[in-house]
N, C-alpha and C positions, 0 to 999 in steps of 0.2 A: 703615515697614518697609524694612529694608535689602534692596537687590537687587544681585546680583553678576552680571556678564556674563562668560562664559568663551568663549574662542576656541581652536579647534584651530589648531596652528601650521603644520605642513607641508601644503601643497595647499589651505590656506584663507587664510593670511596670507603664507606664503613658498612659493616653488616654485623649480625648477631648469630650465635649458634642456636637459633630457633627458627623454624620454618614459618610459624605464625607469630607475628610481632606481639599479639595480645597475650601470648603465653608468658611473656615477661611479667605480666601482672600476677600470674599464678606464682611465679618464683618470688615476687615481692610478698605475696600473701603468706608464703611459707615462713617468712621471717617473723611473723607476728603470732601471738597467742591471744585468745579471747575467751572469757568465761561464758560468752553468749553461745547458746546451743546452735544458732544458725550460722556461726562463723566457720569457714574453711577456706583453704587457698583458692578453691574454685569459686566460692561465694564472693571472695574478695575480687577475683578476676572479673566476674560478671558485673559487680557493683562499680568497679573502676571503669569498665567499658561504658556503662550507662551514664556515669558522671561525665565522661568525656563527650558523649553525645549531647547531653543537656547543656554543657558548657558551650559547645559549638553553636547550638541553636540560640542560646542567649547572647552570643557575641556578634550575631549578624547586625549590620551588613559587613562586618569584618570577614575576611576569607578564612580566618582561623582563630582559635582561642589561645589564650596564654596558659602556660603550665599551671600557674597559681589559680586560674579560673576553674580548672578541672576539680581542684580539691575544695574549692568553695561550694561545688555542687555534689561533693562526695559525702552525702548525708549519713551514710551508714557508719562512717568512721567514729563519730561521737558515741553511737550506740555500742560499738565494739571496744570503746575505750582507747582508741588510737588517735593521737593528735594529727592534724593536717600536716604540720611541719615534719613530724616524725615519718609520716607516709611519704612525703615529698623527698626527704633525705634518703629514705630506703630505696625509692625508685631510681633516684639519680645514681646511687651507689651500685645498684644492680645493672643499670645501663652502662656504667663505667667498666665494671668487671666483665660484662658480656660483649663489649665492643671489640670487633676484630677489623683489621684493615683488609681491603681487597687489593692485594699486592700489585697486580698488573696496572691498575688505575692509579694507585698511590705513586708508582714509579713515574707515570706520565705527568701527574701533577707536580711531583717533586722536581722533575727534570725541567719543567717550564719555569717554576719559581727560581731554581738555581741558575737558569739562563737569563734571568732578569725580566721575564715576561710578566705582565699583569694578570694575576689569577684571582678570581673571586669564587665564593662557595655559596650555593643556594640550597634551601631545604624547605619543603612543605612539612613542617614539624612543629609540634606544640612545645618541645623542649626549649629552655632558655638559650638564647644565642651565645651567652657567655660560656655555658656548659658545652655547647657544640664546638665552640672555639677551642676550649681546652682539649676536647677529644681529637680534633684535627691536629693540634700541635703535638699531642702525645703519640698519635698513631700515623699521621700522614706527613705533615710538613709544618714548620714554624711559619706562621702567617700573622698579619695584622688583624686586630679585632674588627676593624672597619671593613674588612673584606668578607665578612660573614653576614648573609642576608637570610633571615629565618621568618617564616610565615607567622609563627606564634608571636614574635616580637612586633612585627610590622602590621599584621592584619592583612597582608597581601600575599597571595600564593602564586605558584607557578601554574597551577591548573587553570586559573582564571586569566593568566597572562599579565596580571597586574604587577607581580614581582619582577618579571622581565622588564616591564616598562619602567619600574622604579630604578633598576640598575642602569638602564639607558639614560634616564634623566640624571641620576647621581653622578655619572661620569661624562655626561654631555657627549654621548657617542650615538651614531646611527646604528640601526639593526645589523647592517652588514659588517660592523666592527666588533660584534660580539659572536663568539663561537661557544656553543653550549654542548655539554657532554652529560648524558644521564641515561637511566634505565627505563623510565616510565614512557610507554609508547605515546600516551596522550600529553602528559605534562612536560616531558623532556624532549619530545620530538615534534609532534603535530602542532602544539601551541607555539613554540618558538619559530618553527618553519612558517606558520601562518603570519607571524609578525615580521618575517623577513630576516630572522636570526638564523645563522648557520647552526645546524644541530646534528649531532652524531649519536646514534643509539648504542647503548651498551647492552648486550644480550647475555653476557656471561652469568648474570645473576639468575637467569631462568633455570629452574630445576632440570637436572638430567633425567633420563628415563628411570634411574634408580632413586632419585630424590622426588619424583613427581608425586606430589600430594597437594591438593588444593589448599592454598593458604587460608581460604575462607571456610574450609570444611570444619564443621562443629562435631562431626562424628569421630574423627580420628582421636585416639587417646593422646594425652600430652606427651607420654614417653616417645611415641612415634614421631610427633612433631619435632621433639628435641633431637631424637636420633637422626632424623633427616636433616635438621638444621645444622647439627654438628658436622655431618658429612659435607654439606654445602659450604659451611664456613671454613672447614679445613681445605676444601678444594680451592676456594677463592683466596685463601691465605698463603698458598704455596705456588699457585700457577702464575708465574711472572712473565711467561712468553708462550708462544704456540707450542714449542717443543716440550715445555714442562706441563702443558695443559693435559696431555694424555696421562702422564704419570699421576698428576693431581686427581684426575677423574677416576682412574682405576684404583689408586691407593685409597682415596677417601670413600668411594662408593662400594667397592668390592673387596679388595685385598685387606684393607684395614679392619672392616667390620668382621669378616669371617675369621681372620687369624686372631683377632682380639677375643672373639667368642670361644675359639678353640683353646687359646692359652688360659683364659679365665676358667674354663672347664677343667683343664689340666691342674691348675693351681689349687682349685677348690677340692677336686677329687683326691689329689695327692695329700693334701692336708688331712682330709677325712680318713685316708688310709694309713696315716702315720709316717708318710715318707718325709725324710728330713732334708734330702738334697735331690735336686733335679739336674741332670746333665743333658743339655740341649746339643744334639749331635750335628756337627758341621756336614754340609754347608746349609742344608735346609733349615737347621735349627738356629741359624744366626739371627734372623729377623724375629723368630719366636722368642729367643732369649732376650732380645732388646725390648720386645713388648712386655715380657714378664717383669723386666726391671722397672718398667713404668707403672704397671697396674698392681704388682704384688704389695702386700703389707707384711708386718712383722710376724703375723701368724702363719704365713705361707712358707713352704720349704725354701732353703737356700737355692739359688739358681746359678749354675756354672755352664761354661761353654766347653764342649769336648770335641777335639779334632779327631774325626774318624770318617769312614766311608766304607762302601762295599769293597772298593779296591784295597783299602788299608786293613780290613778285618777278615774278609772271606778266605784268602789264601792262608794266613796264619792259623786259621781255625782247622785246617786240614791236618789231622793226626795220622790218618792212614788213607790210602787211596782205594776208594770204591766208587762205582758209578754214582751212588747217592751223594757221597761227600763232594763230588766234583760237578754235580748237576748245575750249580750256579754258573759254571764256565760255558755251558752250551745250551742252556734252557731255551725253550721256544719263547719268543718275545725279544730276542737279541739276534744280531747277525751270527750265522753259523759258518763263517769263513774260517778256514784252518788257521790263518795267521792271527785272526781275532782271538781265537781260543788260546793260542800260544801266548799272546800278549796278556790275556787275563791271568794266565798261570805264571806269568813273568819268566817264561823260558823261551822267548822269541830271540834266541841266540844263534850264532853261526853253527855251533855244535848240534843244536836241536834240528835246525834246518838240514844239516848234513845227514843226520841219522834218518830223518823222514824221507829225504831224497833217495836214499838207498832202498827205502821200502816202497818207492813208487809215488811218493808225494812231492812232486817238484813244486817250484814257486808258483807256477801258473795254476796248478790245481789247488794249492793252499790259498790262493787269492780269490777263489770262487766259493759260492755257497756249497756246503757238503750235504748231500742227501743220502738217505738209505744206506746202501752197501758201503759207499766211500766213508760216510760218517761213522758207521759201526767199526770199520777197520781202523780209522784214525783214532777213535776213542780207545780201542783195545791196545794200540801202540802206546798211548799215554799212560795206561794203567800197568804197563810192564816195564822192567828195566830195559834200557838205561834211562828212558824219559821219566819214568816214575821216580827214580832216584833224584833226578834234577828237581822235580816238583817238590818232593819231600824236603830236600835240603834247603830250597828257597823258602819253603813254608817255615822250617825250623828257625832260620835266621830272622825272618820277619816276625815270628812269634815272640822271640826273645826281646826284640826291640819294642814290640807292641805291649808286652807285659810290663816292661820297665816304664813305658809312658803311662799306662793305666794305673800303676802303683803310684807314680809321681802325682797323678791327678786325684788320688784319694779313693779310687774304686775298691781298694783293699781295706779301707777304713771300716770301723764297726758301725758307721752310720747306715741307716736304711735309705737307699737311693734308687732312682729310676731314670731311665732314658726318656728323652722326648724327641720325636722325629715325625716325619710325614708318614712313614710306614710302608704299606702295601703287602709285602710277603713275609715280613719278620725275619728275613735272612740275617740282617745285621745283629739283631738281638740274639739269635741262635748262635751266630759266629762268636759274638762276644762272650756268651756263656761257655762255649767250648774252650776259648782261650783262657778264661778265668779258672775254669775247672781244672785245666791241665796244670795250673800252678797252685792248686790246693784251695781254691776259693769254693766254699760249700754253701754260701748263702743264695737266696733266690735272686734272680735277675728280673727286674720289673721294667715295663715300658709303657709309654703313652704315645698313641699314634693318631694322626689326622684321619687316616683311613686304613682299614685292614680288609683285604679282599678274600674271596673264597679260595684263592690259590696259595694262601699262606702255608708255610711249612709247619707241621705239627711240632709243638714245643713240649718239652718234658715237664715234669712236676716242679722243677726248679725255676720255671719261667712263668711270670705273671704279666699280662698285658691288658690294656684298656683301649678301646677304639672310639673315636668321635663319630665316625661314619663307617657303615658296613653295607654290603649288598643286601637287597631285599631277601634273598634266599639264605642269608647267613644265620647261624645259630648263636652268634655272638651278641651280647648286649651292647647297644650303642645309642648315642643321642639321635642320630639320623640314619636312615637307610635310603640308598639311591643307586640305581643302575648306572646312570650317566656319570657319576662321580668316579667310577673305576674304568672308564674308557681310556685308552692309551692317550688320546689327545688331551683329556682332562689332566691326567697324571703329568704329562709333559708341561702343560700350563702351570700346574702347581709347582713343579720342580724348577722350571726355567723362568717363570714370571712372578708368581706369588711369593716364592721363597728364594729368589735369586740372592746370591751372596757376593761380597766384595773381595773375596779371595779365591784362588783356584781350588780344584779338587785335591783332597789329601790322598796320596797314594801309599805312603809308608811313613816311617819315623827315622830320625837319626840323632845321634848324640852330639851336642855342640856345647863346649865349655861345661861339661858335667850335667847338662840338662837335655832331656829328650824334647826335640822339636819336630813339628810335622814337615814332611816332604811334599811339595806340591807338584801337580802336573800342569805345566803352563801350556796355554793355547793362544793362537795368534790374535783372537778377538778379545782377549782378557781385559785390556785396558778400557775399551769402549763399554763392555758389559759391566765392569766394576763402577764406572761413572754412573751408569744407569742404576745399578744396585744401590749405590749410596743415595741417589735421589729418591728411589722408591722407599728405602729405609727411613729417610728423613720425613717423607710424607706420611708413612704409616705410623711412625712414632708421634708425629704431630697429631694425627687422628686419635691415637690412644691417649695422649695427654689431654686433649680436648674432651674426650669422652669421660675420662676419670674426673674432670672438674665438674661434670654435670651430675648431680645427685639424683636427677629425675630419671636417669637411664640406668638400669641394672644389666650390665653386660653378662651376668651369669644367668639371666632369665631365659626360659625357653622361647619366649616371644622375640627377644632380641636375636637369639641364634637362628630362629626360623626366618626372620627377615633377612639376615645376612646370608643364610644358606640359599634363599630364593634369588637374591641378587647374584650370587656366585653362579647358580645354575643358568640364569638368563645370560650372564656374561660368557660362560663357557659354551653354551649350546646355541644361543641366538644373539650373538653380538651385533652391534651396529658399527658403521664405518668409523665413527669417532672413538670407539673402544679399541679398534685394531690398528689404525693407521700409524700411530706413533710407536707401537711395539712390534710390528710385523717383522722388523729386521733382526730381532733377537735370535741368536743361534741356539739350536737345540741339538741334543745328542741322546739317543735312547740306548746307546751302548755303555755298559758300566765302566769300560776302560777309557771312555771319553776320547777315543782316537778321532782325529780331525776328519778322516775320510767319511765318517758317519754324521757329520754336521749338516743340518738343513735349517732353513729359516722357520721362524715360528709361523708365519703366514705369508702367502704369495698369491697374487691374482690367479684364479683358476682358468684352465683351458678345458675344452670339451673332454679331452682324454682323461683329465683329472676326475671327472664325474664318474667315469667307469672305475677308477681306482677306489672311489668312495663306495660304489656298489659292492665291489669285491671286499673291501674292508668291513662293511656291515654284514655281508652275507657269509664271509669266510673268516671270522675273527681269529681262528686258530692259525691262520697263515699270514697274520698281519706282519710278522717279522720279515716276510719276503717282499713286501711292498715298500718301495723306497721313493716316495714322492719328494718334490722339491720344497715341501712345506710340512709342518707337523700338525697344524690346527685347521681342520676342514672348515668348520663354521666361520673361523676368523678369515680364512682365505676367501670364502664366499662373500663375506661382508665387504671386502675391498675389490671384488670382481665387477665386471660389467653387468648391466641389468639382465640381459638374457641368461647369462650364466647363473646369476643370483636366483632368478625365477626357477630355473631347472633344478638348482640345488635344493631350494625350499620344497619343491614338489617331491623330490626324492626323500627329503628329510621327513615330510609328512607321511609319505607312503611307508617309510621304514617304521615310523611310530605306530601306524595301523598294523603293520606286520607283527610288531612286538606285542601289541595288545592281543591280536588273534592267537599268537603262539602262547 
């Protein structure tokens, strides 16, 4: 028995980077100029909508009007000095340039065609069938013109059922021989089902919580419609299966917008400050540098990638041993086990362990958290020979290699340059400044950071920095202020999800064939994480490119940044199951040495005991380093937990918000 598969075209196979289809008419209006005082892109849009309504009324009893009929009723064109043919050509050109494929459904249609199945394409659309055929062949799959059935051509529509009946008669088949796939609940599901036709609903086109904006809303400004449409079109253009759907959702709705807003701010600010070169510091800077390469123009600074990290720069910056100079090795916020501290100082050697054992620090004691007296005694041993000599010698060797790498990368050039990183405490900029100064560099060290917290180390007059986000209590100038942004869970999300990289952490440098190369710290889950990182990068870059092509959106505007910042806040603090499920497995590590014993999942279903951990975390933030849950993201873990646990979590969350307000 013959079986025919039919696909709805628009919003099932093809879509546009616009949330409201009528905004396409605004884009067309931007292509024209008129001496008439009443002409504007918005006036063109309104008149074009009215012409379509009039054409539909005049075409009755046909279910739909033809494309040419619309422009016969577009009376304002003559007054504006625009010919109907010119307007039609412009609209078709905009349609063509704005058409995007919905990749998951395109794969289904293409697979059926390649398997020799009979596939037809239906559309309730005024556009000419020949034009839709061209779009399908260009974006979906090569097909015969006879397989395209369009309401504007035939006067028969899906919503009335007459187009389905026409297809049944055309191929002399019974309803149970036709299988339809589409997005419209009425036209693509209820109507064919009522006729006895098999129907499958496509729900992917529905806006996510971040894209949710009524398509019929007349109040939303066009830039918001386009911004939301770009996010949706990006998501649908890259989500080819369930596994990639999460990456597509997070990248296009959250990560892409906020990182694009940040990088745009960096580029524009650096240009205004006379910066000639930007160094995006690994690993967090990898995706930032890729975004910059997409959105920058010739007026912006040169953008380079610089291999570096706390591991690679903090130890070489130590010129003399003082408690202040080594604070980064044992600061609160990281595990204070003795062996962790030795690893950060790169003296976790048999000799060091032997010396410490003779002073009463056996391996069991060094494997535990060090408190009070034990910690003070351990620290004093590190600051005195022979352990201090070990640290200084290791620092000296690493400093020489680091200096050679920095010189190779042009940091000693006469150009005005700045670092770009995610930020937090400015330790890397301070360390880099110390290293450069030790080799005679006397210029200012500049930096741009996603966030700088209140706990940042004081920088001297030779250091200049700018922050995109700061805490509400900060004296620093920034684009945004937010308390939630500097929670440990948010920082972990930014470092392990938003700015995940496809190469390991850099821990030092070595010379290979006369060139300084980074030395990496390999971890067991690297390969899986790198595959994820590449997928995330591809999706974010897709978003950045799509956004750049839309002149209706200004990524440097405060309005765009505010919308992106709000989406990030909702994702970090109140995520939904679909936000978390596909990324919960990601490994996180809050220790700067990235030792594998400190790895935990990004999110994991909560147990009742975990809620107590949350209470402690919120009430005792200074002791957060001593909590070691099996997850890093409280809100994400709650989103994938059972309902009773989710309810309890949200009660605690709301109570904590009230407590914060009262305080």
